[in-house]
N, C-alpha and C positions, 0 to 999 in steps of 0.2 A: 541468105547471104550473111545476115547479122549473126545467126547461130553458128555458121561456119567460122566467122571471125573469132567468136568467143572460144570455140574449140581450139583453134590454132593458137590463141593467146594463152589459154589455160593448161593445155595438155601437151604431153610429150608425143613423139612420133608414133609410138605403139598405140597409145590411147586414141590419137587422131585416126589411125587406121581402123580401130575398133568402133569409132563413133557411128558410122553408117552400117556397120555389120549387124545382121539380125542376131538377137540375143534373147535369152530367157532369164527371168528372175523368179526364184523359188522360195525366197525367205523375206517376206515383206509383211509387217504388221500395219494394216491400213491406218489405224489410229496414229501410228508413228510417222505417217506422211502428212499430218495436219500441220501446215506451216503457220508461223506466228501471225501473219495478217488475217488468215482465215479463222484462227483460234479467237482472236480478239473480236472479229466481226460477229461470230456466232455467240460469243459470250455476251456482247451488247444486245444482240437480237433476243436472247432468252433471259436477260437480266441475271446472268451468272456472275457472282462476285469473285474476281480473280485478284491475286496479289500483284498483278502487273497491269500497267496502263499503256505500255508502248511495245512495239516490236523489239526495241533494244533491250528492254527489261526482261522480256521473255527469253531472248537469246542469251542474255547474261546468266540466266538460270541453268544453262546447258553445261555448266562445268560440274559434271557428276563425280562423286567420290566412289560410287559403287553402283551395282545393279539396283539396289533398293532406292537410292536417292533419285535415280532415273525414273523408276516405276511410280514414285510418289507424284512426280510432275506429270508423267504420262497419263495417269488416271485422272488427275485434275484436268488436264487438257481434254480428255475424252468426255468429261462431264458436260461439255458444251453442246454435244451432239444429241438432239432431242427429237427431230422430226424427219420425215422422208426426204425433204429438200436438203437438209444438212448432210445426210448420208449420200445423196446424189452428188453434192458438191465435193465431198471428201473423195469419193471414187473418181469423179471426173477429173479432179486435180491430179491424182496419181496417174490415171490413164493418159492424160495429156503429156506427162513426163515420159511415159512409155513411148508415145508417138515421137517425141523429140529425141529420145535416146535409142530408138530402134529396138526397144524391148518388145519383140513380136509375140512372146508368150509370157504370161505371169501367173503365178500361183500365190494368192493373197490370203493371209491369215485373218480370219474374222473371229472376234471374241465377244459373243453376245452377252456373256456374264458381266462384262464391263459396263453395260448400259442398264442393267436391272435396277441399280440404286436410283436411277432417274425415271424408272417405270417405263422404259422403252422396250417394246416387244420386238422379237425377231422379225415379225412380219413387216414392221415399219423400216427396220434396217434394210431388209432385202428389197423392199419396194424402191428405195432410193438407189441401192446398188444396181438393181436390174436395169433401171432406166439408163444409167451411165454406161453400163456394160453393152447394152443393145446399141446405143449411139456409137460407141467406139468400134464395135464389130461391123456395123453397117458403114461407118465413116471411113475406116482404113484397115479393116480386117483384123482388128485386135483379138488375140486369143486370151481368154481369162478363165481361170478356175479358182474356186474358193475352198479354203481349208477351214473347217470348223475347229477352232482352237479353244482349249480349256485353260482356266487359271488354276495353276497347281497350288496356290496358297489357300484355295478354298477346299472344303471337304470333298472327297470322292463322291459322296452321295449327291452333293449339289451338281457336280459335273454330270453324273448319270441322269439326273433330272433334266438338265439342259439337253443332253443327247436325246432323251425321249421326246422332249418338246420339239426338237429339230426334225423328228420323223416326218412332220407335215411338209418339211422343206428339203427332204433328202436329195432331190434332184439338183439342188443348188451346190452341193458340196462333193468334192472328189475325195477328201481325206479328213482325218482328224489330226490335231496336234496338241501339244502340251507346252504352255509358256508360263511366264511370270517368274517369281523368285524361285531359284533352283535348289540352292544348297541345303535348305531345311525340308525339302519336299521331294524325296527320292522317287524314282520310277516305280518302285515296289508298292507305293501307296495307290497306284492307279491300275492295277491288274484287271479288276472287274470292268472298269470303264473301257479298257482297250479290248477286252474279250467281247463285250457287248457291241462295240463299234465294228470289230472284225465280223461278227455275225450279221451285221447290217450291210456288209460289203464295202466299207470304207477302206481306202488306203490308210496306212498308219505311219506317222512321223512323230517326233518328240524332240524338244530342246534337251540337250544333254552335253556335258563336257564344256560348258561355258564358265559358269560360276561354280558348278559342281565338279567332282573329280572324274577321272577316266572310268572309274568303276560304274558311274551312272550311265556311261555309254554302253558298257557291257549289259547292265541291267535293262536298259531300254531295248536292246536287241533280244535278250534272252527272256525277260519277263513280260515285255509288252509286245514283242514280235514286230517291232517297227521295221520298215524297209528303207528308211532314210533317217539321218540324224541332222537336226538343226544345230548349227555351230560345230560341236565335236572337236574343237581345237585341242582340248586337254588329252586327246588320244595319244599325244606325243609322250605322255608319262608311262605308257604301257606298250612295250615292244610287241608282245604277242597280239595285242588288240590291233596295232597298226598292220601286222601281217594279215589278220583276219579281215580287216576293212579293205585292204588292197586286193586280197585273193577273191573276195566276194563282191567287189565293186559296190560297196555300200556307200551311197552318196552322202557327203557332208556339205550342208548349205552354209558356207562360211561367210562371215560379215566383217571384213577387215577394219573399216572405220569404227564400227560398233565396238569391236574388241579392244581398240585403243581407248575410245572415249569412256568405256566402262571398266578400264583398268585391268583387263585380262592381260594386256601387254602395256608396258610403260610407253613404248615408242613403236611406230610402225616398222622400224628397222629390225625389231625383235620378232616380228610375226613369222610363223613357220609354214604358212600356206604353200609357198613354192617348194619347200622341202617335202611336204606331204604330196604335192603333185608329182615331183620327181620320183617319189617312192612308189608311185602307181595308184594312189588313192583317187577316187572320183570326187575331188573337191570342186566346188562351184563358188562363184562370187555373187554376193547379194548385198543389199543395203540395210536390211533389218528395219530401222526406224529413221529414215533419211532426214526428216525435219529436225531431229534431235542430235544426229551424229555427224552432221557436216557434209553430207553428200548423197547423191543418188547412185545408181549403178556405175555410170561412167566415172564418177569421182572415186569410187572404190577401186576400179581398175587403174585409174591414174595414180593412186597412192601406191599400188603395187609396182608400177613402173618407176616412180620417182624415188621410192624408198628401198625397194627390193630388187630393182633392176630387171623387172619382168620383161622377157623377150617376146617377139611376135609368136614364136613357136609355143611358148607357154600360154600366152593369151588365147591362142586359137584352141588349145586343148581345154582350157577353162571354159570357153564358150561352148565347145562341143559337149563337155561334161554337163552343162546346164540343160541341153536338149536330152541327153541320155537319162538324166535324173528326173526329168519331168514326169508327172503322173498323166501321161498321155498314151493313147493306143499307138501301136507301132506305125500305122499309116500316117498318123499326124506327125510323129517324129521324123518320118521319112520326108514329109513335105517341108518341115523346117530345115532338114539337112539339105534339101534341094535349094532352098532359098540361100543357105550359106554357101553352097557350091557356086551358085550364080554370082554371089557377091565376090567370092575369091577369084573367079574367072575375070571379073572386071577390075579387081583390085588385088593383084597377086603380091 
């Protein structure tokens, strides 16, 4: 009842309607879901010296000027994650949000290169994650897939070495991705990495067209053979690219609050996501790094309603696009669609 009251107080009618609707989230960096209280708790546990002593000081640092200023804080925050219990709590905290917000399927980006400076092996990371994932699946049927995401500010050779190290844990990952600072590290730098991953049977996605230009989206499609684009909002700069994305139903995992917080757009009212939707692109809504950007999945939908006038019809297409774009077999997608149909029958 308390949760319902909060929803009614905070959200408009469309987002209230969405609140209990089954949804998917496809663009989530798990380190970016590390809330300030947990960050401070784990820093104290491991004796990590942070330049913050309170939740308020951490949250005050969230006024980013660009992607790099965010990444500096992001990697500092991730440095407090050291043992399997830490990774269990990190995953558990996010999956609890999934339960609260009816995110029935999630695809989570895991970046093991982030933990190497602290000497944390991938086996430790996955031991913690697996425990939380099993609990959530057994507890409420949560569907979870992991994406092995690489840091593009590091040399391709380092990324390939991590890909090879992950061979022991291949069953844990459905896809690979490419994240971190974009503009100085184009897709062309990672062609061998993506070729090797494709040979291993991974699905392929990559961040493109957030900080970087529309040409990076084209390069990710043509040079890396990705089937999905993370962000992709700069596609509006290239009419031909928009036509290609629409005709081929190439999913874009868009993160509205993130785009504003990282200054891709000055204001949410300037965001083009609904224009892309109306043009026939397979755009989806996601939270990216919710602890840093001011909201989880529902809060992102709420921003589209309050600032862009998102309608019920548009919201439903965005939710359906999330299921369509998921790296799931067709029977699993059909099962999710059945859940959605059942909800709509009860809540027309």
